[in-house]
C-alpha positions as CSV (number, residue, x, y, z in Angstrom):
1,M,0.0,0.0,0.0
2,V,1.4,3.4,-1.0
3,A,0.3,6.7,0.5
4,A,0.2,9.7,-1.7
5,P,1.7,12.9,-0.3
6,A,-0.5,15.2,1.7
7,G,-2.4,17.6,-0.5
8,R,-2.1,15.3,-3.5
9,R,-4.1,12.3,-2.3
10,R,-5.2,10.1,-5.2
11,V,-8.9,9.4,-5.5
12,S,-9.5,5.9,-6.9
13,R,-12.5,5.7,-9.3
14,P,-14.1,2.3,-9.9
15,G,-13.6,0.8,-13.3
16,G,-16.3,-1.0,-15.3
17,S,-15.9,-4.3,-13.5
18,A,-16.1,-2.6,-10.1
19,W,-19.3,-0.9,-11.1
20,L,-20.7,-4.3,-12.1
21,Q,-19.5,-6.0,-8.9
22,R,-21.3,-3.5,-6.8
23,V,-24.6,-4.5,-8.5
24,V,-24.1,-8.2,-8.0
25,P,-25.8,-8.3,-4.6
26,V,-28.9,-6.6,-6.0
27,L,-29.0,-9.2,-8.8
28,V,-28.7,-12.0,-6.2
29,L,-31.6,-10.6,-4.1
30,V,-33.8,-10.3,-7.2
31,G,-32.8,-13.8,-8.3
32,L,-33.8,-15.2,-5.0
33,M,-37.2,-13.5,-5.3
34,W,-37.7,-15.1,-8.7
35,L,-36.6,-18.5,-7.5
36,S,-39.0,-18.5,-4.6
37,E,-41.9,-17.3,-6.8
38,L,-41.2,-20.1,-9.3
39,L,-41.0,-22.6,-6.5
40,D,-44.3,-21.3,-5.2
41,L,-46.0,-21.5,-8.6
42,L,-44.5,-24.9,-9.8
43,T,-44.5,-26.9,-6.6
44,P,-47.0,-27.6,-3.8
45,L,-44.9,-25.6,-1.2
46,R,-47.4,-22.7,-1.0
47,L,-44.7,-20.3,0.2
48,D,-47.0,-17.2,0.3
49,G,-48.3,-18.4,3.7
50,Y,-45.0,-17.5,5.2
51,G,-45.6,-13.7,4.9
52,I,-46.1,-11.3,7.7
53,R,-49.2,-12.0,9.8
54,P,-49.6,-8.9,12.0
55,R,-49.5,-9.5,15.7
56,D,-49.3,-13.3,15.3
57,P,-46.1,-14.6,16.9
58,D,-45.9,-17.3,14.2
59,G,-46.0,-14.5,11.6
60,L,-42.8,-13.0,12.8
61,V,-40.8,-15.2,10.4
62,G,-42.5,-13.2,7.6
63,V,-40.6,-10.1,8.6
64,V,-37.5,-11.7,6.9
65,L,-39.3,-13.9,4.3
66,S,-42.0,-11.6,3.0
67,P,-39.8,-9.6,0.6
68,F,-39.0,-12.8,-1.2
69,L,-42.7,-13.8,-1.7
70,H,-45.1,-12.4,-4.3
71,L,-48.7,-12.8,-5.4
72,G,-47.9,-14.1,-8.9
73,L,-45.5,-13.1,-11.6
74,G,-47.2,-9.7,-12.3
75,H,-46.6,-8.6,-8.7
76,L,-43.0,-9.8,-8.9
77,V,-42.3,-8.0,-12.2
78,A,-43.8,-4.8,-10.9
79,N,-41.2,-4.8,-8.0
80,T,-38.3,-6.1,-10.0
81,S,-37.7,-3.0,-12.1
82,G,-37.7,-0.7,-9.0
83,L,-35.4,-3.0,-7.1
84,L,-32.9,-3.2,-10.0
85,V,-32.8,0.6,-10.7
86,L,-32.9,1.8,-7.1
87,G,-30.7,-1.0,-5.8
88,A,-28.1,-0.2,-8.4
89,L,-28.2,3.5,-7.6
90,L,-27.8,2.7,-3.9
91,A,-24.9,0.3,-4.6
92,W,-23.1,2.8,-6.9
93,T,-23.4,5.9,-4.7
94,T,-22.9,4.5,-1.2
95,R,-21.2,1.6,0.6
96,H,-24.4,0.8,2.6
97,L,-26.4,-1.6,0.4
98,W,-26.4,-4.5,2.8
99,L,-27.0,-2.4,5.9
100,V,-29.9,-0.4,4.3
101,T,-31.4,-3.6,2.9
102,A,-31.3,-5.4,6.3
103,G,-32.5,-2.3,8.1
104,V,-35.5,-1.7,5.8
105,V,-36.5,-5.3,5.8
106,L,-36.4,-5.6,9.6
107,L,-37.6,-2.2,10.7
108,G,-40.2,-2.0,8.0
109,G,-41.4,-5.5,8.5
110,L,-41.7,-5.1,12.3
111,G,-43.8,-2.0,11.7
112,V,-46.1,-4.0,9.5
113,W,-46.2,-6.8,12.1
114,L,-47.1,-4.4,14.8
115,L,-49.6,-2.1,13.0
116,G,-50.7,-4.0,9.9
117,G,-54.3,-4.9,9.1
118,P,-55.8,-7.8,11.2
119,N,-56.3,-11.2,9.6
120,T,-54.0,-10.4,6.6
121,V,-50.8,-11.9,5.2
122,V,-48.4,-9.3,3.8
123,I,-46.0,-10.4,1.1
124,G,-43.9,-8.6,-1.5
125,A,-40.7,-6.5,-1.9
126,S,-42.5,-3.2,-2.4
127,G,-41.5,-2.1,1.2
128,V,-37.9,-2.6,0.2
129,V,-38.5,-0.5,-3.0
130,Y,-40.0,2.3,-0.9
131,G,-37.1,2.0,1.6
132,Y,-34.5,2.3,-1.2
133,A,-36.3,5.2,-2.8
134,A,-36.6,7.1,0.6
135,F,-33.0,6.4,1.5
136,L,-31.7,7.7,-1.8
137,A,-33.9,10.8,-1.7
138,V,-32.5,11.8,1.7
139,Y,-29.0,10.3,2.1
140,G,-27.0,12.6,-0.3
141,F,-28.4,15.7,1.4
142,A,-27.7,14.3,4.9
143,A,-24.2,13.3,3.9
144,R,-23.6,16.5,1.9
145,R,-22.2,14.6,-1.0
146,L,-22.9,15.7,-4.6
147,A,-23.2,12.4,-6.5
148,P,-25.7,10.8,-4.0
149,A,-27.6,14.1,-3.8
150,M,-27.9,14.1,-7.6
151,A,-29.2,10.5,-7.4
152,G,-31.7,11.6,-4.8
153,L,-33.0,14.3,-7.1
154,F,-33.4,11.7,-9.9
155,V,-35.3,9.5,-7.5
156,I,-37.6,12.3,-6.4
157,L,-38.3,13.3,-10.0
158,V,-38.8,9.8,-11.4
159,Y,-40.3,7.9,-8.4
160,G,-42.1,10.8,-6.7
161,G,-45.4,9.1,-7.6
162,L,-44.6,6.4,-5.0
163,L,-45.7,8.9,-2.4
164,W,-49.3,7.9,-3.0
165,G,-48.6,4.3,-2.1
166,V,-48.2,5.2,1.6
167,L,-51.8,6.2,1.8
168,P,-54.7,3.7,2.3
169,L,-56.1,4.3,-1.2
170,R,-56.2,0.8,-2.7
171,E,-57.9,-2.2,-1.2
172,G,-55.6,-5.3,-1.0
173,V,-52.4,-3.2,-1.0
174,S,-50.4,-3.0,2.2
175,W,-49.9,0.8,2.5
176,Q,-48.4,0.0,5.9
177,G,-45.6,-1.9,4.2
178,H,-44.9,1.0,1.9
179,L,-45.1,3.5,4.8
180,F,-42.8,1.7,7.2
181,G,-40.4,0.8,4.5
182,A,-40.1,4.4,3.6
183,L,-39.8,5.6,7.2
184,A,-37.0,3.0,7.7
185,G,-35.2,4.3,4.6
186,V,-35.4,7.9,5.8
187,G,-34.2,7.0,9.3
188,L,-31.3,5.1,7.9
189,A,-30.4,7.8,5.5
190,L,-30.3,10.5,8.2
191,W,-28.2,8.2,10.6
192,L,-25.7,7.0,8.0
193,G,-25.5,10.3,6.2
194,R,-24.6,12.1,9.4
195,Q,-22.1,9.4,10.2
196,D,-20.4,9.6,6.8
197,R,-20.3,13.4,7.0
198,T,-18.6,13.3,10.4
199,A,-16.1,10.7,9.2
200,R,-15.3,12.7,6.2
201,R,-14.6,15.8,8.3
202,A,-12.4,13.8,10.6
């Protein structure tokens, strides 16, 4: 390891392969979602029953499993594009993909388990999509970094319509999953953004 002289520190920029490597975890997550949906459709496993069942202790396992379960291919396709675009932006502009993913899944899922509709089973990765979008919209401004802030503006302009999804407007759609996923994303963005800003100053 070679240190550059003070005042002339080199800034390494990821090459093409490094950009691709950062997106691999996103592709793996989406691949697992497709695999579980195909297993649900083509085998007698009936995996959708393992979603979040609010306030049912047996439904707590759904906090982790529900993002990988979908109500048919149409539901999965609708979430796949958002996950790929937003996940790639998150992976390219920060080093926090895994932490944000785990935080959104756990915090958002627990919110649904505590306050979701009674006698329902909540499945789908839309809470993660909302968490990614909310994180990207806030993180760059909290960290005071130009590239993530520009990505945040892009998300606000292109995905601003997601805001309607946190309201109870459509029957059969878990607006709680969208809301708590987004709140988890905002909270993580403020926390990690401030941490990164402080570390950069130090």
